[in-house]
Backbone bond lengths (Angstrom), bond angles and torsions (degrees), N, CA, C in turn:
res aa  C-N    CA-C-N  psi(-1)  N-CA   C-N-CA  omega(-1)  CA-C   N-CA-C  phi
1 M - - - 1.456 - - 1.524 109.91 -
2 T 1.281 117.64 49.02 1.454 120.81 179.00 1.509 108.25 -127.29
3 G 1.291 116.94 173.93 1.468 121.89 179.12 1.517 110.56 112.61
4 A 1.336 115.00 -158.24 1.442 121.49 -177.24 1.554 109.80 -61.54
5 I 1.313 115.91 145.79 1.470 119.28 176.52 1.499 110.57 -73.61
6 P 1.310 118.83 122.68 1.473 121.99 -176.28 1.563 109.62 -74.97
7 E 1.323 112.35 162.13 1.460 119.12 171.41 1.524 109.88 -76.93
8 V 1.307 116.44 123.96 1.496 120.50 -176.80 1.524 107.80 -140.23
9 D 1.315 113.69 166.97 1.441 118.58 173.76 1.484 108.99 -68.49
10 V 1.330 116.74 136.83 1.442 123.35 -177.39 1.506 109.87 -123.38
11 A 1.310 116.82 134.78 1.480 119.57 177.02 1.570 108.72 -121.13
12 G 1.347 113.04 143.45 1.402 118.59 171.09 1.499 109.46 -79.90
13 L 1.282 118.05 174.28 1.419 122.51 -176.32 1.564 108.44 -75.67
14 P 1.334 116.08 116.15 1.480 118.27 178.70 1.521 111.67 -69.78
15 A 1.316 116.74 153.62 1.445 122.25 176.54 1.534 111.33 -55.67
16 E 1.333 113.58 -45.57 1.469 118.13 175.16 1.544 107.45 -137.76
17 L 1.296 115.66 147.25 1.453 119.65 -179.80 1.511 108.23 -82.42
18 P 1.346 119.10 127.58 1.473 119.81 177.35 1.518 110.46 -64.36
19 D 1.323 116.46 148.94 1.443 120.98 179.66 1.568 112.93 -58.44
20 E 1.288 116.27 -31.85 1.450 119.51 -175.14 1.544 112.33 -88.17
21 L 1.304 117.01 10.87 1.481 123.06 179.93 1.524 108.34 -94.90
22 T 1.353 114.54 136.90 1.489 121.02 172.68 1.529 108.05 -107.26
23 V 1.323 114.76 127.61 1.489 118.00 174.91 1.537 105.94 -94.27
24 L 1.295 114.93 124.65 1.508 120.99 178.02 1.516 108.86 -112.09
25 D 1.296 116.93 115.14 1.461 123.71 -178.31 1.537 106.87 -99.61
26 V 1.382 115.39 118.56 1.432 120.93 -176.71 1.504 113.67 -104.99
27 R 1.329 116.13 19.28 1.488 119.65 -179.93 1.556 108.64 -80.23
28 E 1.306 113.67 169.56 1.466 121.17 -179.25 1.515 110.42 -73.57
29 D 1.356 116.15 162.96 1.464 122.61 -174.27 1.512 113.00 -52.61
30 D 1.362 117.21 -45.36 1.457 118.93 -176.91 1.530 112.48 -64.42
31 E 1.346 115.92 -34.60 1.466 121.07 178.89 1.539 110.28 -67.82
32 W 1.325 114.33 -40.74 1.498 122.66 178.94 1.541 109.92 -61.16
33 V 1.360 115.60 -49.97 1.415 121.29 -177.40 1.527 112.07 -61.31
34 A 1.361 116.82 -37.00 1.470 120.08 178.84 1.505 113.63 -65.93
35 G 1.323 117.74 -35.68 1.479 118.27 -179.04 1.507 110.07 177.09
36 H 1.320 117.20 131.04 1.488 123.66 178.71 1.476 110.34 -149.91
37 V 1.316 113.91 172.00 1.475 120.93 178.20 1.518 108.85 -76.08
38 E 1.328 116.52 128.61 1.458 121.31 177.24 1.522 110.80 -55.27
39 G 1.341 116.19 129.80 1.460 120.46 -179.49 1.484 116.90 84.19
40 A 1.358 117.22 -2.23 1.459 120.10 -179.83 1.533 111.71 -70.53
41 L 1.307 114.48 154.75 1.454 122.96 173.60 1.512 107.39 -91.97
42 H 1.354 118.50 132.17 1.437 121.04 -176.89 1.545 107.99 -111.02
43 I 1.344 114.47 117.27 1.455 120.18 171.52 1.515 107.27 -140.94
44 P 1.340 118.03 106.24 1.465 120.65 -179.26 1.535 110.14 -52.76
45 L 1.300 115.47 146.80 1.485 122.42 -174.94 1.541 113.62 -45.90
46 M 1.281 116.98 -50.00 1.471 119.44 -173.09 1.531 110.53 -70.13
47 Q 1.341 119.67 -13.66 1.486 122.81 177.45 1.530 113.33 -92.88
48 V 1.325 116.30 -11.72 1.477 118.75 -175.12 1.531 113.56 -54.47
49 P 1.356 118.86 -47.60 1.479 117.29 179.66 1.548 114.97 -58.71
50 Q 1.295 116.29 -38.89 1.467 121.16 -178.83 1.538 111.05 -76.73
51 R 1.324 117.69 -25.86 1.428 121.29 -176.25 1.522 115.42 -110.54
52 I 1.345 115.03 21.52 1.454 118.91 -176.96 1.528 112.30 -58.38
53 A 1.338 117.86 -27.28 1.458 120.10 178.86 1.559 110.84 -69.49
54 D 1.284 116.56 -15.69 1.520 118.99 175.82 1.490 112.69 -80.33
55 V 1.354 116.74 -14.62 1.471 119.83 -179.46 1.536 109.09 -82.27
56 P 1.339 116.03 121.95 1.502 117.47 -177.29 1.529 111.92 -61.93
57 T 1.283 115.36 146.08 1.506 120.25 172.83 1.530 107.80 -108.89
58 G 1.253 114.83 162.44 1.455 119.40 -179.46 1.490 113.58 86.36
59 T 1.305 119.10 -0.75 1.482 122.44 174.17 1.541 105.71 -134.11
60 Q 1.353 113.97 161.35 1.447 117.88 174.98 1.493 108.29 -78.66
61 V 1.330 116.87 145.77 1.479 122.43 -178.42 1.503 107.23 -115.10
62 L 1.337 115.41 120.67 1.477 122.37 175.34 1.502 106.83 -95.32
63 V 1.326 117.23 113.33 1.459 123.03 -173.25 1.578 107.59 -97.55
64 V 1.367 113.60 130.70 1.468 118.59 -177.30 1.496 111.76 -129.86
65 C 1.323 115.92 150.27 1.469 125.09 167.04 1.478 105.35 -143.68
66 K 1.320 119.01 -159.28 1.495 120.10 -175.69 1.485 112.05 -67.54
67 V 1.374 116.98 -50.94 1.464 120.38 -173.35 1.543 111.70 -126.63
68 G 1.315 119.22 -16.39 1.465 119.85 177.69 1.492 116.62 125.99
69 G 1.338 119.15 -12.13 1.428 120.08 -178.09 1.557 114.06 -73.07
70 R 1.324 116.51 -52.84 1.474 119.29 177.36 1.513 110.88 -61.89
71 S 1.282 117.21 -42.03 1.451 120.98 -177.62 1.535 111.27 -66.37
72 A 1.333 116.43 -29.79 1.466 117.84 175.74 1.561 110.05 -67.45
73 Q 1.284 116.91 -39.17 1.491 120.38 175.76 1.531 110.35 -62.50
74 A 1.307 117.03 -46.00 1.455 121.75 179.09 1.548 111.48 -63.67
75 T 1.329 114.88 -41.21 1.459 119.49 178.68 1.538 111.75 -62.34
76 A 1.323 117.40 -44.64 1.456 122.57 177.57 1.505 110.94 -58.79
77 F 1.331 116.93 -44.55 1.482 121.34 179.67 1.537 109.34 -64.47
78 L 1.296 117.01 -47.38 1.473 120.60 -178.53 1.523 109.72 -60.77
79 Q 1.354 116.56 -45.72 1.444 118.15 -179.22 1.513 111.74 -62.92
80 S 1.331 116.69 -35.50 1.497 120.41 177.31 1.569 111.61 -62.84
81 K 1.347 115.13 -22.27 1.500 120.95 179.25 1.531 110.57 -98.70
82 G 1.326 117.02 10.39 1.435 118.63 176.69 1.511 116.69 88.57
83 V 1.315 117.67 5.40 1.443 121.07 -179.20 1.581 109.25 -83.42
84 D 1.344 114.93 136.27 1.462 121.21 175.52 1.509 110.91 -75.52
85 A 1.323 116.89 79.83 1.490 122.34 -173.18 1.507 111.94 -113.78
86 V 1.308 116.96 142.82 1.454 123.52 175.25 1.511 108.76 -132.19
87 N 1.302 116.41 150.11 1.458 123.77 -179.80 1.519 108.91 -93.78
88 L 1.369 118.18 131.05 1.441 122.11 176.11 1.491 110.19 -72.81
89 E 1.340 119.14 112.38 1.448 122.26 178.55 1.553 110.44 -61.29
90 G 1.295 116.14 124.91 1.475 121.85 179.04 1.535 113.75 86.59
91 G 1.309 116.41 -7.98 1.462 123.37 175.46 1.544 113.71 56.47
92 M 1.306 114.08 -152.97 1.481 121.27 -176.34 1.516 111.01 -66.12
93 L 1.281 118.10 -25.38 1.479 119.59 176.16 1.548 109.88 -64.00
94 A 1.346 116.81 -40.72 1.448 122.83 175.53 1.528 111.00 -63.87
95 W 1.312 113.53 -42.55 1.485 120.81 178.70 1.554 109.33 -57.44
96 Q 1.341 114.69 -48.87 1.440 119.31 -177.51 1.495 112.26 -66.97
97 R 1.364 117.65 -43.79 1.488 123.39 177.88 1.521 111.01 -57.26
98 A 1.320 117.43 -34.28 1.431 122.66 -179.56 1.548 112.79 -77.34
99 G 1.308 116.24 -1.87 1.440 121.32 177.74 1.526 113.31 75.75
100 R 1.333 117.68 19.47 1.431 123.64 -179.34 1.566 109.38 -74.08
101 P 1.315 117.40 147.02 1.502 118.99 -175.54 1.500 111.56 -67.93
102 L 1.338 113.21 146.55 1.446 123.36 173.85 1.495 107.93 -124.86
103 R 1.326 114.37 156.81 1.482 120.89 177.67 1.519 106.27 -123.71
104 S 1.322 115.88 135.28 1.514 122.59 175.78 1.483 109.05 -105.41
105 E 1.344 114.62 152.26 1.490 119.52 174.24 1.492 111.63 -100.19
106 T 1.347 117.13 15.09 1.418 122.93 179.97 1.541 107.21 -128.88
107 N 1.333 116.27 -179.45 1.473 121.28 176.91 1.552 109.56 -80.01
108 A 1.290 117.45 -12.75 1.512 120.40 179.62 1.489 108.51 -73.30
109 P 1.342 115.58 155.89 1.456 121.65 173.97 1.521 109.32 -60.38
110 P 1.312 119.12 143.43 1.440 121.64 -179.39 1.548 112.09 -63.65
111 A 1.309 116.21 143.56 1.474 118.88 -179.48 1.538 107.59 -154.46
112 V 1.339 115.48 155.91 1.461 122.56 174.27 1.525 106.67 -95.64
113 I 1.358 113.59 117.59 1.522 117.84 176.86 1.467 110.82 -114.84
């Protein structure tokens, strides 16, 4: 899952996340631990093909990474498998800039790294 970033559906940050939306975070473990969307599913990019069964079907999947490159790759792969996936434009940095809540897995304040 490397190479040129494919053309995929891109979504801007919605005002509110619909209940039926799944947020899939494809960043690495250390990035996830530092700060992520509450309730998101974490599958690092390189594990997505092996763990595609973990991705819910029947709902739209909003795929995120730090800025959008890795999530674009994951989105293209998921779309090729029939998943209704979109890439979050600007990634977690856009999420953080918008003042949206983050959760940390440490005692440190949540951050996007």
